C-alpha positions, 0 to 999 in steps of 0.5 A: 064630305062631298068632293067636286070634280071638273074637267074642261075639254080643250078648244084645240081638239088635238090629233087623235086617231084618224081613219075609216069609222071603226066597225062601220061599213062604208057604203058610199064615198071615202069618209074619214073620221078622227076621234079624240077621247077627252075623258074616261071614267075610272071604271070604264063605264063612261067616255067622252070626246070630240069626233068629226067625219068628212063626207061619205056614207056608212052603215053602223050597229051600235053596242053601246048608248051615245049622246051627241051634240053636233057642233058644225057640218050636216049629216042624215041618220036613217035607222034601218026601216025608219025615216031619214033624220037630218042633223045640223049644228046645235042638234043633240040626240041619243042613239041606244045600244042596238041601234042600226042604220045609215049615216050620211055626212053631206058636209064635214061634221063635228060632234062631242059625244058621251058613250055609256058603256055597260059593265060586263 
C-alpha cells in the first residue's frame, strides 16, 4: 500500500531564528537574516523552510545542495570568478555543494528553500 503525505507551509511564517547569516562573512552593510524551518526529513537528509534577509553583502561557501524560490525582494549572487546573476521574485535556482560566492541583497528578500544534506 502506498501512503501519501502532505505538508502545507503556513502563510504566517512565524518568528524563526534571527541574526547575521550563519557561517557567512559579511563584507558590506549590516544584513540580518531570519529563517524558519518547516520540514526536516526523518533521516535528516532534507530540510526546507522560509528565509529572509535585509540589505547587505556577504560571502559564503556552500557545503550542501540548496534549491531556492524567490518570493520577494532583489539580490545579486556572484560566483567567485564568475558573472553576477540578478534574482527577482519568481526566480528559482540551485546552488550546489562547493559553490563559493557573494550575495548582495539590494531589497529585503524572502525565499523558500530546500537543502539536501548528504549522509555522513
